[in-house]
Legacy VTK file of the C-alpha trace (Angstrom):
# vtk DataFile Version 3.0
C-alpha trace
ASCII
DATASET POLYDATA
POINTS 330 float
-20.395 -25.632 43.327
-23.773 -23.680 42.930
-22.048 -20.398 42.854
-19.235 -21.752 39.896
-22.053 -23.186 37.866
-24.434 -19.987 38.263
-21.105 -17.812 37.013
-20.422 -20.306 34.335
-24.211 -19.698 33.316
-23.829 -15.671 33.382
-20.756 -16.196 31.205
-22.342 -18.875 28.681
-25.039 -15.998 28.246
-22.904 -13.245 27.703
-20.803 -15.345 25.189
-24.101 -16.135 23.428
-24.889 -12.366 23.287
-21.491 -11.472 21.620
-20.833 -11.697 17.794
-18.973 -14.825 16.752
-15.632 -14.691 17.097
-15.041 -15.109 13.194
-16.993 -12.139 12.499
-14.508 -9.221 11.243
-14.738 -5.819 12.405
-15.684 -2.739 10.050
-16.703 0.130 12.062
-17.040 2.755 9.740
-19.880 5.045 7.546
-21.462 4.088 4.444
-24.310 5.185 2.094
-26.343 2.730 -0.282
-28.214 4.414 -2.761
-30.018 4.496 -6.075
-30.031 6.621 -9.172
-33.844 7.004 -9.857
-32.772 8.321 -13.270
-30.181 5.617 -14.558
-31.213 2.933 -12.326
-27.660 2.325 -11.325
-27.255 1.280 -7.424
-24.447 1.703 -5.454
-22.748 1.442 -1.594
-19.696 3.905 -0.400
-17.719 3.519 2.568
-15.018 4.911 4.553
-13.247 3.332 7.385
-10.214 3.487 10.046
-9.787 -0.209 8.907
-7.899 -1.971 6.708
-9.597 -2.834 3.365
-12.935 -1.703 4.364
-14.645 -2.526 0.374
-13.474 -6.242 0.743
-16.143 -6.944 3.196
-18.912 -4.107 3.791
-19.491 -3.558 -0.151
-22.347 -5.918 -2.237
-23.915 -5.088 -5.539
-25.478 -6.969 -8.251
-26.731 -5.265 -11.437
-30.729 -5.322 -11.672
-30.528 -6.944 -7.799
-29.472 -3.997 -5.352
-26.444 -2.893 -2.946
-26.108 -3.765 0.613
-23.530 -2.545 3.071
-23.009 -4.979 6.334
-20.871 -3.388 8.982
-20.119 -3.217 12.508
-19.234 -6.991 13.342
-19.566 -7.933 9.898
-21.600 -10.955 8.531
-20.947 -11.077 4.799
-23.950 -13.492 4.839
-25.850 -10.847 4.682
-24.454 -9.800 1.446
-24.765 -13.262 -0.442
-28.020 -13.748 1.358
-29.412 -10.363 0.877
-28.588 -10.310 -2.776
-30.101 -13.839 -3.203
-33.409 -12.798 -1.728
-33.535 -9.855 -3.783
-32.679 -11.565 -7.001
-35.459 -13.851 -6.102
-37.923 -10.753 -6.074
-38.022 -10.205 -2.320
-38.148 -6.006 -1.411
-35.095 -4.695 0.324
-36.982 -3.849 3.750
-38.400 -7.653 3.536
-35.142 -9.747 2.817
-33.576 -7.629 5.616
-35.861 -8.343 8.299
-35.811 -11.803 7.405
-32.223 -11.888 7.958
-31.798 -9.750 10.978
-34.543 -11.947 12.761
-32.694 -15.153 11.718
-29.221 -13.905 13.311
-28.361 -14.487 16.823
-25.918 -11.852 16.723
-28.063 -9.401 15.249
-27.787 -6.349 18.198
-23.833 -6.185 16.956
-24.798 -5.718 13.226
-25.784 -2.808 11.026
-26.557 -3.203 7.712
-28.544 -1.504 4.885
-30.234 -2.644 1.796
-31.562 -1.372 -1.639
-33.384 -2.876 -4.005
-33.398 -2.505 -7.590
-37.169 -0.425 -7.199
-35.437 1.824 -4.839
-36.964 0.152 -1.811
-34.752 0.377 1.027
-34.008 -0.365 4.610
-31.374 0.146 7.482
-30.355 -1.951 10.911
-28.417 -0.495 13.418
-27.966 -3.103 16.446
-28.529 -1.901 19.903
-24.588 -3.043 20.845
-23.255 -1.314 18.027
-20.408 0.986 19.227
-21.587 4.297 19.362
-21.844 6.907 18.233
-24.236 4.626 16.189
-27.217 5.024 13.545
-28.644 5.493 10.501
-30.914 7.360 8.085
-33.268 5.890 5.827
-34.350 8.644 2.904
-35.993 8.169 -0.349
-33.817 6.082 -2.553
-31.106 5.849 -0.007
-29.346 4.930 3.316
-26.546 6.208 5.367
-25.427 4.346 8.458
-22.526 4.900 10.656
-21.019 3.596 14.104
-18.281 4.316 16.445
-18.091 7.806 15.418
-16.748 10.548 16.651
-20.771 12.113 17.208
-24.031 11.353 16.233
-24.237 14.554 14.026
-22.090 12.023 11.292
-24.934 10.074 9.385
-27.475 13.263 8.823
-24.689 15.351 7.899
-24.305 12.445 5.202
-27.957 12.309 4.315
-28.229 15.950 4.165
-25.520 16.135 1.653
-26.800 13.151 -0.464
-29.693 14.775 -1.187
-28.482 18.117 -2.028
-25.623 16.826 -4.168
-25.503 17.387 -7.696
-23.694 15.336 -10.540
-24.229 11.541 -10.698
-24.697 8.589 -8.527
-20.706 8.561 -7.436
-20.522 12.314 -7.638
-23.496 12.351 -4.777
-22.275 9.413 -2.497
-18.802 10.896 -2.370
-20.401 13.948 -1.565
-21.882 11.961 1.499
-18.504 10.391 2.688
-16.971 14.012 2.568
-19.651 15.404 4.368
-19.491 12.361 7.491
-15.723 13.048 7.562
-16.135 16.779 8.310
-19.003 16.055 10.950
-16.437 14.056 12.376
-16.249 10.756 11.113
-14.758 7.648 12.811
-13.816 8.471 15.996
-10.121 6.160 15.556
-9.528 8.270 12.168
-9.400 7.058 8.161
-7.595 4.143 6.791
-9.678 2.990 3.803
-12.542 3.883 1.842
-14.395 1.825 -1.153
-17.311 2.587 -3.872
-18.867 -0.080 -5.797
-21.933 0.596 -8.428
-23.311 -1.410 -10.426
-25.999 -0.940 -13.901
-29.556 -0.766 -13.471
-29.758 -3.992 -15.611
-27.170 -6.753 -16.131
-25.237 -6.819 -19.141
-25.381 -10.956 -19.061
-21.405 -10.427 -19.136
-20.430 -10.166 -15.573
-17.254 -11.749 -15.684
-15.956 -9.197 -17.752
-17.079 -6.544 -15.054
-19.122 -4.943 -17.577
-21.996 -5.058 -14.968
-19.918 -2.700 -12.632
-19.583 1.149 -13.514
-17.230 1.680 -10.597
-15.566 -0.974 -8.578
-12.715 1.107 -6.622
-10.748 0.412 -3.114
-8.417 2.576 -1.455
-6.626 -0.304 0.892
-4.675 1.924 3.414
-4.204 5.869 2.709
-3.772 9.121 5.217
-7.000 10.664 2.895
-8.780 7.810 1.662
-12.006 9.616 0.217
-9.720 12.122 -1.336
-7.843 9.375 -2.988
-11.401 7.426 -3.396
-12.513 10.631 -5.705
-9.306 10.813 -7.605
-9.701 7.110 -8.508
-13.146 7.790 -9.521
-12.032 10.486 -12.061
-9.830 8.424 -13.500
-12.129 5.279 -13.997
-14.493 7.993 -15.874
-11.619 8.527 -18.049
-11.164 4.882 -18.850
-14.831 4.314 -18.950
-15.418 6.659 -21.768
-12.002 5.023 -23.753
-14.171 1.455 -23.320
-17.137 2.809 -24.760
-15.270 4.353 -27.518
-13.620 1.039 -28.219
-17.153 -0.378 -28.453
-18.516 2.157 -30.582
-15.868 1.398 -32.863
-16.570 -2.187 -33.081
-19.975 -1.481 -34.419
-18.975 1.367 -37.094
-19.536 4.120 -34.984
-16.616 5.925 -35.302
-17.091 9.472 -34.907
-19.051 8.649 -31.747
-15.849 6.332 -30.831
-13.326 9.358 -31.354
-15.998 11.498 -29.045
-15.419 9.280 -26.002
-11.436 8.753 -26.539
-11.447 12.596 -26.816
-13.476 13.014 -23.420
-11.262 10.354 -21.903
-7.910 12.249 -22.544
-9.350 15.262 -21.424
-10.268 13.726 -18.084
-7.156 12.257 -17.370
-4.689 14.589 -19.604
-1.482 12.867 -17.722
-2.037 9.198 -19.012
-0.521 9.110 -22.489
-2.349 5.960 -23.510
-5.276 6.903 -23.990
-4.365 9.931 -26.394
-1.932 7.417 -28.182
-4.984 5.005 -29.030
-7.015 7.222 -29.876
-4.361 8.296 -32.492
-3.835 4.731 -33.579
-7.647 4.530 -34.010
-7.414 7.537 -36.270
-4.612 6.544 -38.339
-6.230 3.123 -38.815
-9.005 4.734 -40.400
-7.057 6.844 -42.537
-7.544 10.206 -40.607
-4.002 10.279 -40.697
-4.016 14.351 -40.521
-5.799 14.117 -37.327
-3.772 11.310 -35.565
-0.630 13.599 -36.264
-0.748 15.978 -33.625
-1.704 13.738 -31.147
0.932 11.182 -32.037
3.559 14.140 -31.587
2.316 14.985 -28.033
2.486 11.686 -27.231
5.965 11.205 -28.055
7.114 14.303 -26.601
5.468 13.078 -23.316
6.962 9.717 -23.400
9.170 8.659 -26.646
8.936 4.790 -25.800
5.325 4.522 -27.151
6.760 5.145 -30.564
8.317 1.817 -30.187
5.211 0.244 -29.704
3.684 1.020 -33.182
5.531 -1.348 -35.645
4.064 -3.952 -33.402
0.636 -3.150 -34.337
-0.023 -4.069 -37.632
0.493 -7.966 -36.591
-2.567 -7.363 -34.034
-4.574 -5.635 -36.999
-4.426 -2.289 -34.929
-2.760 -0.578 -37.907
-2.768 -1.250 -41.304
0.597 -3.258 -42.693
1.599 -0.190 -44.130
5.670 0.206 -44.007
5.840 3.816 -45.062
2.948 4.878 -42.752
4.295 3.017 -39.856
7.732 4.975 -40.581
5.895 8.142 -40.801
4.342 8.281 -37.178
7.740 6.686 -35.529
9.503 9.505 -37.454
7.464 11.792 -35.062
9.045 10.660 -31.806
12.040 12.955 -30.693
15.636 12.057 -31.406
17.424 10.820 -28.796
LINES 1 331
330 0 1 2 3 4 5 6 7 8 9 10 11 12 13 14 15 16 17 18 19 20 21 22 23 24 25 26 27 28 29 30 31 32 33 34 35 36 37 38 39 40 41 42 43 44 45 46 47 48 49 50 51 52 53 54 55 56 57 58 59 60 61 62 63 64 65 66 67 68 69 70 71 72 73 74 75 76 77 78 79 80 81 82 83 84 85 86 87 88 89 90 91 92 93 94 95 96 97 98 99 100 101 102 103 104 105 106 107 108 109 110 111 112 113 114 115 116 117 118 119 120 121 122 123 124 125 126 127 128 129 130 131 132 133 134 135 136 137 138 139 140 141 142 143 144 145 146 147 148 149 150 151 152 153 154 155 156 157 158 159 160 161 162 163 164 165 166 167 168 169 170 171 172 173 174 175 176 177 178 179 180 181 182 183 184 185 186 187 188 189 190 191 192 193 194 195 196 197 198 199 200 201 202 203 204 205 206 207 208 209 210 211 212 213 214 215 216 217 218 219 220 221 222 223 224 225 226 227 228 229 230 231 232 233 234 235 236 237 238 239 240 241 242 243 244 245 246 247 248 249 250 251 252 253 254 255 256 257 258 259 260 261 262 263 264 265 266 267 268 269 270 271 272 273 274 275 276 277 278 279 280 281 282 283 284 285 286 287 288 289 290 291 292 293 294 295 296 297 298 299 300 301 302 303 304 305 306 307 308 309 310 311 312 313 314 315 316 317 318 319 320 321 322 323 324 325 326 327 328 329
C-alpha cells in the first residue's frame, strides 16, 4: 500500500509540472518588435503547426505586442495587453504573469510595449533547441528548433535589415529558417503590426497595418511576404479613398497609382483609379486606364452602368456609354 501511495504521489507531482491539457501547442520561432521611427509594433511567426497566427500573435495599437508560444496560454496575450494598457512596462507585466503561472516552465513568451521596453521568457522544459534574445526594441524566441543558431540568426538579420517594420521582421523569419528553423519543417506563418496610437476605430481594422496569416502552405514565409506586398497595395488604395473624402485629389491619385504599381496583376485597383478620375471630370486621364483594365478583364465594363446610382460616377448617360465602349467587342 505504501508503494502504491508513493507512486500515486509521484505521478501527481509529474502531472502538476506539466502544462494544462487544454493548452494548445505552438512550437515555433517568432519576433516581437517596435519601429522607433513610426512607433508601430508587431509580431511575426512561423511554425510547423496549423494556423499558428490564431494563437501566438497579440497586439494592440498604442499598447504593445506579444508572442505566446511553446505550450501556449492565450491568457498571456489577453492579460499582458491589459497590464500594458494600464501603464505597466512590458518586463514588469511579463514577470508578474510568469510568477503567477504554475506551468511557467513549459511556456515561451515575449512582450514589447509602446515605449519599446521588451522582455522574454523561455521555460526550462521548452523543447530544445530553445532560447531567446532580447535586443533594443525587439526580442526573438524559438523552441523545438533544428539547432541553437536560429534565434541569434534572427536577431542579427533584424538588426541589419532595411525597410519598414514588416520588411525587417520578415527578414528575421527568413534568417531563422535559413539557420535551420523548426526541426519538424514548416506549415504556417503570420504577421500582425499595429499603429503607434489607436485611431479610435479598431472595430474596422484601422488600428492594424498588417494582419495576415498563412494557415497551411509548403513555403509559408514566402507566401507571407507575398501577402505583405499585396497588403501594401491595398493600404495605398485605402489611403487614397480617405484622401478623396477630404478633397485631397492629387494626393489620392498618387496613392492609387502606387497601389496599382505594387499589384499590377489586380485590375480592380486601376479600375477604381479610373473611376475616380472620370468622376471628377478628368476623363482623358481615365481613358487609357479603363482601356487597359477592360483589355485584361472585359467583365469590369459591365459594372460601369451601375455606378451612377451608387454616386460613384456622374449620372451622365453619354459618359457611361463612352466608358463602356472602350471594352473590346465580344
